[in-house]
Structures are given as structure tokens and as C-alpha cells.
C-alpha positions in Angstrom: 0.0 0.0 0.0 1.3 3.4 -0.9 1.2 6.2 1.7 1.1 9.8 0.9 2.7 12.3 3.3 0.3 14.8 4.8 1.4 18.5 4.7 -0.3 19.9 7.8 -0.1 23.5 6.7 -1.8 22.6 3.4 -4.5 20.5 5.1 -5.1 23.4 7.6 -6.3 25.5 4.7 -9.0 22.9 3.9 -10.7 22.8 7.3 -14.5 22.7 7.3 -16.3 24.6 10.1 -18.2 22.3 12.5 -19.1 25.1 14.8 -17.9 28.7 15.2 -15.1 27.5 17.3 -14.2 24.1 15.8 -13.0 23.4 12.2 -12.0 19.9 11.0 -10.5 17.9 8.1 -10.4 14.1 7.9 -6.9 13.0 7.0 -7.0 9.2 7.2 -10.0 7.0 7.6 -9.6 3.2 7.8 -11.6 0.5 9.6 -9.1 0.4 12.5 -7.6 3.8 12.4 -8.8 7.4 11.9 -6.8 10.7 12.0 -8.0 14.2 11.5 -6.9 17.8 11.9 -8.9 20.0 14.2 -8.5 23.7 14.8 -10.0 25.3 17.9 -10.5 29.0 17.2 -10.0 31.4 20.1 -12.8 33.8 20.9 -15.6 31.5 19.8 -18.8 31.7 21.7 -19.3 29.1 24.5 -21.0 26.1 22.9 -22.5 23.6 25.4 -22.1 20.8 22.7 -19.1 18.6 23.0 -17.6 16.4 20.4 -17.3 13.0 22.0 -16.0 9.7 20.7 -17.0 7.1 23.3 -15.6 4.4 21.0 -12.2 6.0 20.3 -9.1 7.0 22.2 -7.9 10.4 21.1 -4.5 12.1 21.1 -4.4 15.8 20.3 -1.0 17.3 19.4 -0.7 21.1 19.5 1.1 22.5 16.4 0.2 26.1 16.8 -1.3 28.4 19.4 -2.4 27.3 22.9 -5.4 26.1 24.6 -6.8 24.0 27.5 -8.1 20.5 27.9 -10.8 20.4 30.6 -11.7 17.0 32.0 -13.5 15.7 35.0 -10.1 15.6 36.7 -9.3 19.3 36.1 -7.6 21.4 33.5 -4.4 20.7 31.5 -2.5 23.3 29.4 -2.3 22.7 25.7 0.8 24.4 24.2 2.9 23.9 21.1 4.6 20.6 21.2 2.2 19.1 23.8 0.5 15.8 23.1 -2.7 15.3 25.1 -4.0 11.8 25.2 -7.7 11.3 26.0 -9.1 7.8 26.7 -12.5 7.0 25.2 -14.2 6.9 28.6 -13.3 10.5 29.5 -15.4 13.5 28.7 -13.1 16.3 27.7 -13.6 19.8 26.4 -10.8 21.4 24.3 -10.7 25.1 24.2 -8.5 27.4 22.0 -7.2 30.4 23.9 -4.7 32.0 21.5 
């Protein structure tokens, strides 16, 4: 199987708005693996909806800006170079702050 490298900066220009705050692009979708690019825009209105994936573990890697991951256990900073793992049974809320 041939794999094509993903240029993150190019993919970021193709994000689709899901809400005022969240924009998304599916990068890889296979039966046992899925990867996407999500942008959390700072300054969005507070939206009570959360995007949950109860059947998937998620790892978010911050490539630009900063934010916060809020879970039942408290807040974690999200800064450039941070990888934030989130098990499927957790209920997180990511927030872009700059």
C-alpha cells in the first residue's frame, strides 16, 4: 500500500467549520484507524455541545497556538509541542485560547 505524506499547513487551509469555534479535516480513515486535523479557534462563543468519541481513544497534538483541555479531573494546558491523550471513557472539552 502506498502512503502519501500529509502536509499539515496545506491541510489546515482545507478545514471545514463544524461550529464557530471548531474546524475539522479528515486526514486518514480506515476501519481500525482514523486521524484528523482540528482547529479550535480562540474567541468563539461558548457552545455547550461537545464532540465525544466514546468508542475511540484520542490524542491531540498542538502544532500552533495554545489552549486548554478540561476533563472531570481538572484542566491541562495545551501548548505547542504538547500531546494530550484522552481515553474514550473520558469527557473532555478542548478550548483554544490563543
